[in-house]
C-alpha positions, 0 to 999 in steps of 0.5 A: 445168135439171133436177137429178137427185136421184139419181146415175143417168141418167134414162130419156130419157138411157138410151133415147137411149144404148141406141137410138144404141148399137144403131144404131151397132152395126148400122151398123158391122156393115152397113158391113163387109158393104157392103165385103166382101159386095157381093152380099149387101148388094145383095140386102138393099138394105143400102146404103139401110138403112145410110144410113137408120140413119145419118140416124137416128143423126144426128137422135138425136145432136142430141136427145141433145146437147140433152138432155145440155146441158139436164140434169145428168148424174152425175159420175164421182167414184168414179173416179181423176181420170185415168180420169174425165178419160179417160172424159169425153174419150172421151164427148166424142169419141164425141159428135163422131163421132156427128155426123161419121160420118153427115155424112161419109156424107151428103157421100159419098153426095151427092157420088156423085150419090145421094140420102139419104132418111129414111123417104120424105123426101129430105134436102136437098142439102148438096154437089153431085155431085163427081168420083169422086176427091173422093167417094172421099175422103169415103168414106175419111173416113167409113170411118176415122172409123167405125174410130175409133168402133169402137175407142172403143166397144170401149174404152168397153165394156171400161172399163164392164165393168172398173169393174163386175166388177173395181173393183166400182164401180156405174157400169154400173148407172146406164145399164142400163135398169130395174136397181136399183143395189146398196146398200152 
């Protein structure tokens, strides 16, 4: 197990964090476009792009989970215990959603008799085609999990900004790329 000498995240953890974050932001936004602007989403082939990003999020989530398990991450010792517990619970829930949302999307797509690809490779069939009512249940699950993730991401972002600007705790800088932490 790799032990960090500093209280910062390493470059791989930062890369995975920000790569997944950007893809999640894109997929949340593209999901809204898919629902409310169907003509635009069709002309942009957004459904296929949304599915590809979802599969990439799932793959990177597996890598990130492996990295998280095999490396020591900084503790949140600067925070009050209640906030540290809440932060750890939020991170755990976000990890669960990084798996559940793409998987529910795959279930919806395949239950609706469509394929899921990553690059040019067809993903293996997880579920056989289902009646439309079943497919709609998977779509609803996918949508509500995404709404939950959007709320968690908003809370995570607001908490990081609060700790940085109001509490003057240097937690945010640990995850930002190439910024030196302030010396006290």
